[in-house]
C-alpha positions in Angstrom: -104.3 -20.4 -10.2 -104.0 -22.3 -6.9 -105.3 -25.8 -7.0 -106.8 -27.4 -3.9 -106.1 -31.0 -2.9 -108.1 -32.3 0.1 -106.5 -35.0 2.2 -109.1 -36.8 4.3 -107.6 -38.3 7.4 -108.4 -39.4 10.9 -106.4 -39.5 14.2 -104.3 -42.5 14.9 -104.2 -43.6 11.3 -100.7 -44.7 10.2 -101.7 -44.8 6.5 -102.8 -41.1 6.9 -99.4 -40.3 8.2 -97.8 -42.1 5.4 -99.8 -40.3 2.7 -99.2 -36.9 4.3 -95.5 -37.5 4.3 -95.4 -38.9 0.7 -97.6 -36.0 -0.6 -95.5 -33.1 0.8 -92.5 -33.5 -1.5 -94.7 -34.0 -4.6 -96.5 -30.7 -4.1 -93.6 -28.7 -2.8 -93.0 -25.8 -5.1 -96.4 -26.3 -6.9 -99.3 -23.9 -6.8 -101.2 -26.4 -4.7 -102.9 -25.9 -1.3 -103.4 -29.1 0.6 -106.4 -28.9 2.9 -106.5 -31.7 5.5 -109.9 -32.7 7.0 -110.5 -35.2 9.8 -113.4 -37.3 8.6 -114.4 -38.1 12.2 -115.0 -34.4 12.9 -117.7 -34.2 10.1 -120.6 -36.7 10.2 -121.2 -36.3 6.4 -117.6 -37.1 5.6 -117.5 -40.0 8.0 -120.6 -41.4 6.5 -119.3 -41.0 2.9 -115.7 -42.2 3.5 -116.0 -44.5 6.5 -112.9 -46.7 6.6 -111.7 -45.4 3.1 -109.1 -43.1 4.6 -106.8 -41.7 3.9 -108.2 -40.3 0.7 -106.8 -37.6 -1.6 -109.3 -35.6 -3.6 -108.5 -33.1 -6.3 -110.8 -30.3 -5.1 -113.3 -30.4 -2.4 -114.6 -33.8 -1.1 -118.1 -33.2 -2.4 -117.3 -32.3 -6.0 -113.7 -33.3 -6.5 -112.0 -36.2 -8.2 -110.6 -39.0 -6.1 -106.9 -39.3 -6.7 -105.9 -41.9 -4.2 -107.3 -44.0 -1.4 -105.3 -45.8 1.3 -102.0 -45.4 -0.6 -100.8 -42.3 -2.5 -100.7 -42.6 -6.3 -97.6 -40.5 -7.1 -98.5 -40.5 -10.9 -101.9 -39.0 -10.2 -100.4 -36.2 -8.1 -97.7 -35.6 -10.6 -100.3 -35.3 -13.4 -102.0 -32.5 -11.3 -98.7 -30.8 -10.8 -97.8 -31.1 -14.5 -101.2 -29.6 -15.5 -100.6 -26.7 -13.2 -97.1 -26.1 -14.7 -98.5 -26.2 -18.2 -101.3 -23.8 -17.4 -98.9 -21.4 -15.7 -96.6 -21.5 -18.7 -99.3 -20.9 -21.3 -99.1 -17.6 -23.2 -102.7 -16.8 -22.0 -101.5 -16.7 -18.4 -98.5 -14.6 -19.0 -100.4 -11.4 -19.9 
């Protein structure tokens, strides 16, 4: 089961660049799709997140859980990856 993480960014944001770079090795080899959205391209996202970017959301921005804002929380991302690994290894998924 592929898990979606949403990285909310904006152009010319060095913290966004930092989070993108720090996230890549943490999700490499995991069943995770990272969807990057520019908050300035969507008025609803810009209104909701404003200057609170970058932000990493587990799921979609409207219904997901915020994992990190401004700086990546490697422990939170590792917990998502560990949950995926555990789910993939469960006997229920090996049928």
